[in-house]
Residue, then its C-alpha position, 0 to 999 in steps of 0.5 A: m524509532r518507528s516499526r518497520y511495515i507495509l499496510l496492503v490495501e487489498d479486498n481481494p483475498l487471492d490477491e492478498d494470498l498472491t501477494l504475501r506469499a511472493l513477499k515471503k518467497h523473496h525473504i521481505r520479513n517485513t510485518v504485513v498489515v492488512a486492510r481488506d477495503g478503503a475505509e478499513a485502511l484509513d481507519f487504520l492509518f487515522a488510528r480511529g474505530a477498531h485500530a483507536g488504540r494503535r498509535r498514530e504517528d507509527l505509520p508504515d513504510i509503505v502502502l500498497l494500494d488496489l484501487n478497486l475497493p470497497k467502502l472508499s476506493g483507491l483513489e478516495v485513500i490516497k486523496a485522505i492520505r495526501a491531505d493529511a499533514d502526518t501522512r502526506l509524504l508516505p510512499v503509496v504504491i498503486l498495485t492493481s490489475s486495471r491498466q485504463d490510461s484514467d486510472v494512472a493519471e489519477g493515481y499519479g495526479n492524487g500523489a501515487n510515487s508508483y503505478v503498478v498492474k498486477p501481472i497475471d502470471f504468479n512468477q511475473f507478480s512475484e517478481a513484480v513483488r520483490q522489485l517493489g519490496l527491493y526498491w521501497l523497503a532498502i533503496n529507497e530513502s523513507p521521507l518519514p522519520g525513522 
């Protein structure tokens, strides 16, 4: 049986803290692993670099992915996830502040399962995270073995 956890890919410490607080507030108890740039996210998922000792087949239930990241953008991360046979079915939700139509189109075009714009208000943000957690972790059937 695989571990149940969330991979949060977020470079902004404030947004990371808000996401973690919102998950805790809504009793989403899954462990959250945080990657602070695109390269770290891929190193974690593919068990390389600093994460070489991790079991590669132990994938998260969901990846919450910001688009504007250092080293590799969120779009580059999702392209790499979808290009690999082991991770191509991994649920990826883009969680970003960008409302640009081109970002939404590129996100879905590269295989995002969902695109959520981060609300500015904490209560709205918290509710969005609650709904994401409820749907992706409780209601949705994962395509990953489990």
